[in-house]
N, C-alpha and C positions, 0 to 999 in steps of 0.2 A: 676499484681504485687500491691502491696499496697504503698497508698502517705509513710504510716511510713515506711517504707522500702527503697524507695526512696530518702528521708528529713537521714534515718541515712546513707545511700552510699554519699551523699554528705558532709558529715562530713569528709570523711577521702579524704586530698587534690589527692590523686592519681585519683579521679574520675572526676576532675575536667576538666584535659584537656581531658580525653575518650570522656566525653559526648563534649566536643568542637570540636575535631577530627569529630566526627556521627556527628554535627551539618552542618562543615562546608561539610564534604562530601555532605550528602543532599541535601543544595545547592547546587552545583556543579554538582549533577544531574541532579535537576530539572531543572538547566540551560541551560545544552546542552540537554536536552531532553525532553523540551517542544520546539512545536513553535510560529512562531508569527503568531497573531492572520493575519487573511488573507487578502489581497489586495481587495474591493466589485469590484472591475475592469479586467477582460481576454477580452485579445484581440485573434481575430477570421480571419483566412484567412479563405474567401469564393473566390465563382464566381463571375462570370460577373453578371448583374443584373439580365438578364432574367434567368439566371440556374437553378437548383435543390440544388443546396447549399446555394446560397443565400437564396429561400425560406427558407430553412430547417433551416438557423441558423436567419431569421429571430424571426421565430415563438421560436425558442429558446429564444431569448433578447425580446420578453413579458414575458413569463415564468418566464427568473429568474428575470426579474423586481420586479415580486409579491415581492422578497425574498429581493430586494435593491442592488442587482448584477448586476452592470453596463458590458452587453456584445461588444464591443466595434469590428466592422465588418470592415475588411480590404479586398477593391476587390482584384481580381487576378486571374490569365487568364485562370485558373481553378483546377486540382488537384496535377498536377506537383510542381505547381508554388507552391502550400502551402506546399509542401514535402518542397521543399527548404527554403523555409522560418522556416519553423519549423525544420530541421538542421541543419539554421544557426546557430552559440552561437550569434553572431553580433544582431540577431532579437530582437526585444522581441513580436513575436507574441506565443501565450501559447496552442494556439488550434487552429484546423483544419481540415476539410472532407477533407479524402486521401484514392483515392482508391485504392480498391487489385489491389496488381502485381504492384506499381509503386514505392515502395523502399522496401530495406534490414534492419533488426536490425543491421547489423554488419555495416552497414554507416552511422548510425545514432543513437547511443547507447544511448542519452538522452530522447528519444522519447520514447512512452508506448500509447496499445490501452486502451480506457476508454469501447467500444463497439463497436460494428458494428451493424447497424441503418438503412440497407435496401440495396434490389437489385438494383443492376443498369442496368437496361435493356439495351441490344446491337442490336438496330436494323438498319436490311439493307435492304432500297428499291430501286428498283430500276424501270428501262422500258423497253419493246420492249418485241415482241412475244414469245422468248424463257423463257422459265423456267429456275430457277437461283436455285441452291438449295446446292451449293456447292465452298467455297469461290475460287480455283483453277480455278470455270469458270470464274472469273472475269480478267482473264489476258486478257493483251489488253485492254483492258475499260478504258474508264479513271470514275475517282474517285474521291467523298468527301473523304478526312480523316481526317479533326477536324483543329485542329487549333494548332500549338506550341506550350509549357505548356500547353495542355491538356492531361489530363486523357484519352478521345477517341483516339485523333491520338497515343499517346503513345500505349495505344492499338491495336490497328489499325496497323499501321504498325507492329509490332512483328505478328500479326495473320497474315498477308500479307505473312511477309517473313517465315514463318512457311508454306507456300504453293506455296513456288518460285517466290511471284510475290512483284518488287519492281519497282523504279525509271525509271529502263532501259528496263523494257519491258510495263511500263502501264502507265498511265498519274495519276501523284499521286498528286492534288491540296487541297494546305490549305486552307480553308474557313473556316467560320461559320456557323452554323446549316440553320439562314436564308438563308441565301446563296444557301448553299449545297440547299436547297427546292424549293427556287427559278429556281433555273437553271437546277434542276434532273425535273421541270414538264416542263419549255420551251428545255428539250431534248438538252442542251448545256453539260450533266456528261448525263452516263450513268447510274449510282448507288454513291447513301452516306452513309455516316456509320452514326448513330444519335446515343445517350445514353440519357435517360432521362423515367419515369415513363409516363403508358400510357394515365395519367391527365396532362402530362404536356404539356401548349397549343401548341406549334409545335408536338410534338409528336401525340399528338388526330389529329390537323388536316391531318398528313401526312396517318395517319390510317386513314382518313374518303375520303383520293384521290382515285381516280384511279391509282395509282402508287401499284404497284405487293412491297408484305412483305417474305424475304427470308427466308425460312422455313429448317433451320441450318441440316442436314443431319446427318451429320460428328461430330454432337455434342457431344456424348460423347467422343468419339477419341480427342477430341478437349482437355476437361477440364482434360482429363490425362496428354496429355502433356501442357496444362498451369492450373496448381493445383488454381491459383487465383482466378479462374474462375468457375459458377455453372452452369449447365442447367435447365434453367424453360422454362415452357408452358403455350402461349399465348389460354389462352381456346377458342373454337369453340362459336361464336355465340357473342364475348366477345365488339365487335365494335355495333354490333345492335344485339339483340336478335328476332326481329321479321326477317329480312331481313337476317339471319344465316351469319354474317360477322364477322370473316372470315368462311368460311364454314368448317372448319378443323382446330384440333389443329395445332398450327403452334411452331416448335421449339425454342428455342432463346437462346442466350450466356447471362451472366449477371456478372457482375464484382460483388464487393462488396463494399458498401460506412462508411468509418472508420470514430468512432471520435479519432483522434491522439491529443495526448496534451506530454508537455514537461514534463520530471520530476519531474521538482520543483512546476508544479500547489500544491493549498495547496488542502488534503484530504478531505473539508467541500464545498471545489467550485467539488471537483470529484463528492460529492453526486448530488449537486444541479442540474451538468447539468446530470445525470442519471437521475432523477428525471423526468428535462424537454425532455429526448431523451425518457423516455419512453410514455411521453403522445405525444409526436409527432409522433413516430413512430409500438406503438402498435396496432393499427388500424389495420385490415386485409385490402389486397389489391389480386390483380391479379394473382398476384403470393406470396402472404406471409401469413399464417391464422394468427389471433392472437393472439398477445404476441409471437410470432416469433421474432420478433426485439422488439425493441435492445439485441443483446447476446453478445459473449466472443468467437463464433465459428470463428479466424483466428486465425493465427498465422505468420503474415507479421511483427509484431513486439513484443516485451514482455506484457502480459497483470500488467494493474495496479496492485497492490495488493487491494486498495480502491476499484476496481471496480468487484474482486473477491468477495469482501466481500457486495460486496450491492447485484448482486446476488445469493450469496450464503442464506443471511439473510435479507437484506434489509438494509434500513436509521437506522442510531440510533435511538435510541430512543428518547433521549430527541430533537435530530433535529425536528421530528416531530409536536414537541409542541412548541419551541422555536426559537427567529431567530438564522439562523444556527451559526451566529460567537459567539454568548452569549453559544449555545448548543458547539459546540466546544471548547472555555474555558474550561466549566465545565468539558468538557468528558477527556478533556485532563489532566484536572489535577487530574482528578479521576482517572484515565487506573496512573497515574504516581504514588498516594497518594496508590495504595493498595501494589506495591509492597512495596512502601516507611514501610506503617507502618505493614508487616509483617518485614522487613527488623527490624526495630526499635524495632518490639515484642521480637524477637529473639535476639539482643543484652539486649535489659533489664532484658530475661533468662538466658543469659549468666553471664553479672557481677554476680548478687547474687554468681552466681555459683562460677567465681572468688574470690569470695570476703572470701565463704567461702573454699575455699582452701588456700588461705594466711593465713582466722584463723588459719585452723585445721597444719597447718604448722610449727606457730608459737607457738601452743600450742604443737604440739610433741614434740620441739625442746628445750621447759621444761620440760617438763615430761621423756625427755630422760636422760638430765644432770638429775633430781630430781631421777629417778631409780639407775643411775651410783651411787649417795649420797648413797643410801640408802643398795643396796649391798654393798659397801666398809663399810657402819655401822654393818652390818650383820654381813660380813667375817673375817673382821678385830679380831683375838679374845684378842691382845693384845697393841692397840693403843697408840702410844707415844702421848706424849703432843702437840708435833709439827703435826702430824696427827689430832688429836683433834681439835685444834685452828682453821687447815685450814678445817675441816668441819664444824665449825662455822660459820667464814669467808664466806665460801661457801654457805651454806644457808640461810644466811640472804645478800647476793648481787642476790640468788635465789628472796628471797622473796620479795626483794626492785622493785626487773626486772617485777617481775607478776604485781604487785600493778600497778606497772604505764603504764599498758597494754588498750589501751581503744581501747572496744571494744563495736557495735551496741548494742545495748538492747536482741537482739532476742538470743546473744551468754555469755548473763551474767550466765545459768547456768555450761555452761563448764569452766568458768572463776571462779569460785568461787568450782564447783569439783578440779580444780587444788589449790586453796588456801589451802583445806580440804588438801590433800594429802599432799603439805608441811607442813602442822600443825601434821600428819600421822608421818610423818617424824621428825618434831624438836621434838614430843613425846619422838622416837627413842631414837634419842639423847642426848635428855636430862636422859633416862634409861641405856645407854654406862657410860655418865657422873658417873650416881650415882653408876653402878657398877666398875665404875675404883676406885672411889674417898673408895667405902666400902672395896673393896682388898685392 
């Protein structure tokens, strides 16, 4: 639409209110659509100092600091407490690492998964001459099951219960991993459950000891009953290739660590967090090939839409070249600008059509009156003086009204066509007058 046409529209008083309404609507849409710039601080609930969650979180913090984002770490007893903090509406926790199987979406509608980040192998070390390869064989023994509030204890109690083992028939002791390792070596307890990757200092120490590592021979059946668990294999020779330790593949069970956030977390921060997760977890290990993690293979909680977009098409273009806050500022307005421009274009196309319709309607009204007058002049064979006088007045009024019409220049041709038509009818009227005088 040309500037001349727009200027012509603005000369009509009725256009000003319409444009004011359009501008007000665009402002309201922008007000409700745009999110505020994100806070540069994320509060994350992690485990204890020597846990793998704290190690992961510390690396996230280092990576995020490069972008000017502060990751504030809050210690916890483990995965269960992380989950409880996240679903508490009064808590200020934004983010946490939660073990699969800890919570359910129906109990925490405000939580969403950003990514599954790693396997969490479950190790069962035991002592004694007999070989143990089924959990049911632990009945009646002295077991270390982890600390209250930890994901390990929650999972261990559920696994034991599925095999008919509980506090009434077995000694279940709550203790830290360090205490369990010490008492297992001294023979105070018979077996202990541990969780962590092989390079975790405590797990590495246990693997290098004379303690026996249980092979979960019923792993396939267990994972069918516990969908949050996976079956993984600790390969032969993984401890020491030269001495061939272990001397055979060992089947283990594994939970999955998930990066879980409240759905209030700003999209730009989610992208930054996922970048740090890729940097930390994409490396291969004993149980995962390169780039297997992070991923979205989880159904404990709904998956963040930003996470889906990230894994589908990567980080937004501008965030690769600009600070995250500036990129987000531009992207939000660009995303908003495109539909608004389309809307404005449609309106600017509609307004001229409405104006054209209004002009046609006005001109059609005058043409109808003029046509009726012409018919009367042609069909009346013996007009009276009163009729002729009425026709003169009617034509004069029509001519005066048409001369007062204010139209944009693009409609001048139609206006002058109407004036020419009026002149033709006037000539016809003069002819009738002459005919009456001659008669």
